[in-house]
C-alpha positions as CSV (number, residue, x, y, z in Angstrom):
1,M,96.3,146.3,-26.3
2,D,98.1,145.7,-23.3
3,L,96.8,146.2,-19.7
4,Q,97.6,144.8,-16.3
5,I,94.6,144.3,-13.5
6,T,94.5,143.1,-10.1
7,I,92.3,140.4,-8.7
8,W,93.1,139.1,-5.3
9,N,97.0,141.0,-5.1
10,V,98.0,138.7,-8.2
11,W,98.7,140.9,-11.6
12,F,97.4,139.3,-14.8
13,R,98.7,140.8,-18.1
14,Q,96.0,140.7,-20.6
15,L,97.2,141.4,-24.3
16,G,95.1,140.2,-27.0
17,V,92.0,140.2,-24.5
18,Y,88.7,142.4,-25.9
19,P,86.0,142.6,-23.3
20,I,82.2,141.6,-24.7
21,A,79.3,143.2,-23.7
22,T,75.7,142.9,-24.8
23,A,72.4,145.0,-23.9
24,N,69.0,145.2,-25.7
25,D,68.8,148.5,-25.8
26,K,71.2,151.0,-27.1
27,S,70.3,154.2,-26.5
28,Q,70.8,153.2,-22.6
29,I,74.5,153.1,-22.8
30,S,76.0,156.7,-22.7
31,A,78.0,158.0,-25.3
32,P,81.2,157.9,-24.0
33,L,80.6,154.5,-23.5
34,M,79.8,153.6,-26.8
35,S,82.7,155.3,-28.6
36,R,84.8,152.8,-26.5
37,F,83.0,149.6,-28.2
38,A,82.6,148.3,-31.7
39,V,79.3,148.0,-32.0
40,I,77.5,144.4,-33.7
41,D,73.6,144.3,-34.2
42,I,71.7,140.9,-34.3
43,P,68.5,140.8,-35.5
44,D,66.2,139.4,-33.4
45,Y,64.5,136.0,-34.7
46,T,62.0,136.0,-37.7
47,S,58.5,134.6,-37.4
48,E,60.1,131.2,-39.2
49,E,62.8,130.5,-37.0
50,K,60.5,131.4,-33.8
51,K,58.0,128.6,-35.2
52,I,61.0,125.9,-35.8
53,I,62.4,127.2,-31.9
54,F,59.3,126.3,-30.7
55,S,58.1,123.0,-32.3
56,K,61.6,121.6,-32.1
57,Y,62.9,123.0,-28.5
58,V,60.9,124.9,-26.5
59,L,57.5,122.5,-26.1
60,P,59.6,119.2,-26.1
61,K,61.6,120.6,-23.2
62,V,59.1,121.9,-21.1
63,L,56.4,118.8,-22.0
64,K,60.0,116.8,-20.7
65,R,59.8,118.7,-17.6
66,M,56.2,118.3,-16.9
67,S,56.8,114.5,-17.5
68,L,53.9,114.7,-20.8
69,K,54.7,113.3,-24.5
70,A,54.4,114.8,-27.4
71,E,51.3,113.5,-28.3
72,E,49.6,114.4,-25.3
73,C,50.0,118.2,-26.1
74,I,49.6,118.6,-29.6
75,V,50.1,122.3,-30.8
76,T,48.4,122.8,-34.7
77,E,50.1,124.6,-37.5
78,D,47.2,127.6,-37.2
79,G,47.9,127.4,-33.3
80,L,51.8,127.6,-33.7
81,D,51.0,131.0,-36.3
82,A,49.1,132.5,-33.4
83,I,52.0,131.7,-30.8
84,V,54.0,133.5,-32.8
85,E,52.2,136.4,-33.8
86,L,50.9,136.9,-30.4
87,H,55.2,137.8,-29.8
88,K,56.3,139.3,-33.3
89,N,56.9,142.0,-31.1
90,T,59.0,140.6,-28.4
91,S,62.9,140.0,-28.7
92,G,64.4,136.5,-27.7
93,I,62.3,133.9,-27.1
94,R,61.3,134.2,-23.0
95,D,57.5,134.7,-23.9
96,L,57.9,131.6,-26.1
97,E,59.1,129.6,-23.1
98,Q,56.0,131.1,-20.6
99,A,53.3,130.5,-23.8
100,A,54.7,126.4,-24.1
101,E,54.3,126.3,-20.2
102,H,51.0,127.6,-19.9
103,I,50.2,125.2,-22.8
104,A,51.9,122.3,-21.3
105,A,50.5,123.7,-17.7
106,N,46.7,123.5,-19.6
107,A,47.1,120.0,-21.3
108,L,47.9,118.7,-17.9
109,Y,45.1,119.8,-16.4
110,Q,42.7,118.7,-18.6
111,I,44.7,115.0,-18.9
112,E,44.0,115.1,-15.5
113,V,40.6,116.0,-14.2
114,D,38.7,114.9,-18.1
115,H,40.2,111.7,-18.0
116,L,41.6,112.9,-22.0
117,T,44.5,110.8,-23.6
118,G,45.6,114.0,-25.6
119,V,44.9,117.6,-25.9
120,T,45.1,119.2,-29.1
121,F,45.3,123.8,-29.5
122,N,45.0,125.3,-32.3
123,A,44.8,129.0,-32.7
124,R,41.7,129.8,-30.9
125,D,42.8,128.0,-27.7
126,G,46.4,129.1,-27.5
127,K,45.4,133.1,-27.8
128,R,43.0,131.9,-25.3
129,I,44.8,129.7,-22.7
130,T,48.3,131.5,-23.0
131,F,47.8,135.2,-23.5
132,L,45.7,136.3,-20.8
133,K,47.7,138.5,-19.8
134,N,46.5,140.8,-22.6
């Protein structure tokens, strides 16, 4: 592929450069445009991967941002299962990040108002606190 493009009246020669695009829903892309792309389908995270991402990365990041220690906000294994189960049909981890924010905010509230040293969330608590949107 050899093409030239102009940006701010400067010519750039593009040899061996391949454009990359992403989409969450291929059906929204027109057929003529799709015919020009090589499509690579990447599956969503599995439930086990979401559990690892939530417990090792998402929750610790949110706790740090809210100045909470790990022992002040604990999610049990069944709580983690419930959170992931509620988001099994969503792609990516945005909803898991929101769930972590709800849990951390609730823990912070309980620590400040009820003068607790830490809060543990199980399956029932996780569903009640993080998913009142349904």
